[in-house]
C-alpha positions, 0 to 999 in steps of 0.5 A: 455307790454310796459309802455311807452306811447306818452300821457304825460298828459291827457287833461281836457275834459270838458274844451275842450268842453266848449271852443268848445261851445264858438267857435260855439257861434262866427261867422265864422272867415275866412281868409282875402280876399286878403290873400285867393286870394294869397293862391289860387294863390299859387296853380295856379302858383306853382302847375300847374303839379298837376292841370294838372294831377288831371284835366285828372284824373277826366276823369277816376277816380271819383272825380279825386282821389282814396282815400278820404284823397287826397281830398283838396281844391282847388284841390289835390296835386300830391305827388312824394316823402315822406321822414321823416317829409316831402312830395314833390309834382310833381312840386317840392314843399316841405311840412311838413307832418302832415298827415302821411298817415292818422296816421300809419307812426309814425316813419316818412314817408318812414322810411329807415330801414323798406324800406330796409326790404321791398326790402329784402322781395320782392326780396325773397318771393315777395308781395304774395304767397297765402301760409303761411309765417313765418312773419304771426306768428312773427307779431301775437306773437309780438302784443300779447307781447304788448297787453295781451288782444290779445290772438289770432290775425288774420291779414286782409286787412283793418280796415273796414274788421276787424270791419265787422269780429268783429261784426260777432264774437260778434253776434255769441258769444252772440247770440244777434244782437244790436250793439251800437257805439258812434255817430260821430265815423268812423268804416269803410264803411261797410253797417251797420257802415255807421250810425251816421258818423262825427256828432252825431245824423245823423244816416243814413244821409250818407247811400245813396245806403244802404238799411235801413235793413242793419243798422236795428240793429246799434244804436248810443249814444252821446259820453262821455254820460255814462247815454245815453249808459246805457239807450240804453243797458237797452232798448235793454235788453227788445228787445233781448240784445246787442251784442257789444259796439264798440268805439274809446277809445280816442273818435270819429274821433281819439279823435276829440270828446274826452272822459273823462279819466274814460269813457272807464272803465265805458263802460267796467263795463256796458258791463259786467253788460249787457252781451255785448262785448266791442270792441276797434277800435284801427285803429289809437291808436294802436302803436301810443298812445303806443305799448300797445295801448290806452287799455294799457294807460287806463288799460282796457281789451277789448274783441276784438280789431280792428287794421288797418293802422300801423299794416302793418307799413304803407304798403298796406293791413293793418288791423286785429282783435285780442282778447280773444281766445274763440272769435277769434276761431270762425274764424277757426270754421266750420263743423269739429269743431261743431261750427258755423264759422264767415266767414272771407276772404281776399286773400291779407291779411297777405301777406309776405310784409304786415306781415313783414313790420308790424313786423319790424315796431313794433320792430323799434318803440320799439327800438326808443321809437317812440311813446314817441318822436312823443308824445313830438312833439305833445305836442310842436305843441299843446302848440305852437298853444295854445300860438298863439291862445292866442296872436292873441286873436282867439277863436280856440281850440287846444288840443292833445292826444300825437301825435294826434293833433286837431286844431278846427278853425270853429267847423264844426263837433260840430254843434248840430242837434235839431229837427225842426232846422235841415235845419238851422244846415245843412246850418251852417255845410256847411258854416263852412265846406267850411271855414275849407277847406279854412284853409286847403288850406292856411296851404298847401300854407304855406307848411303844409299838414294836415288832413282836416285842423283840425287834425295833426299827428306828428311822430318821424321825427318831431324834435323840429326844424321841429315843430318850423318851422311849428309854424311860418307857422301857425302864418303867417296864423293866421296873415291873419284872418278876425276878425268880 
């Protein structure tokens, strides 16, 4: 297992939450009206082809885009080229790419050596055969070599499918039903997991079109609160027990709500105490934090691990589940084995292209120390942002877990929901969310693509010069903040 990780120093989690609380006590700091007018004018004058395409797309595609990451204020841009640290839109504008496909391209976008392998596979096997391809074995063995807990690996088409499969396995293996997640975390969009999304305590708030029975056995606890988790486990013990606890090891929303350094070990201990399986959702962290994943960094052995995105090197059909042999074997069970089977499908899963690109991406990450280099870029931009925040006396909070970087300017996701104050809280969330969208638009007008204006993924392609350039662009935005 690789001992090289992209996190150089683990952050002071409590200090981050204290600073976030201070941010929420401040009025929303928006962008000056004249500056915001200029930023929006950028889209009207420099992104006319994008606007025309998106306007037409809205007639055929709900919202005008096929993926939530593409939603941007005031309208989505249409990308035609991805290369290393940069994206290029249909109007010829160039952007520093801090989205990196939502996290999977730690080598940088459209990495040439991997692209060449993709062409090679397509020219021989094509994208899919429906039968076994040798790269299915190669990628499974490669992942096992980095993560000893992955005794067996099943490649799937997405992280959502992988979570669904993990929960079926957990319930079959433990003969229990309850699933506990951390409030605010995203574990895909299956019916039972559209629960407690984005903000802890929201439960079924976003479960439109989903019958209540689907999330009957899904529960949430406040992240980083180990006492709340044990109380929930104790209560469940009286009602049939807990099948599994599922969590993102850095904290919900890719570490946006960070957890203490020892939190995962405490969860592991509680799962053992109460007979629940521990599921790590490493859709973002696997092979980004390090080749050993977050589980390698924290020294924790989960029972099941969820993969996504990077497991196919940023190519389509990216997902998978791995873990203990006795658990993953439920996927191959059936009448002939005398054991109930956890039903799992996916015609396009582990197709030659996806499996091969995942395999070669992992080998290239190992060869180049990409996790470490991307983490160094993350440290550089976070430290630079922290200095700008101090210089301009802004209440913002910047922190990172290696190449996963967070810049909270309004704290929209950290509003607390309390009883009768729910309507006031929802109004506050709406106002802060709109301000966050304006920040995202400003960053894009300055030539940077971020995730929702508050998260940045760095890659190996982000050289010190690229980061220095980005910090200058951030500074131009910070110079235009309207202070109360």
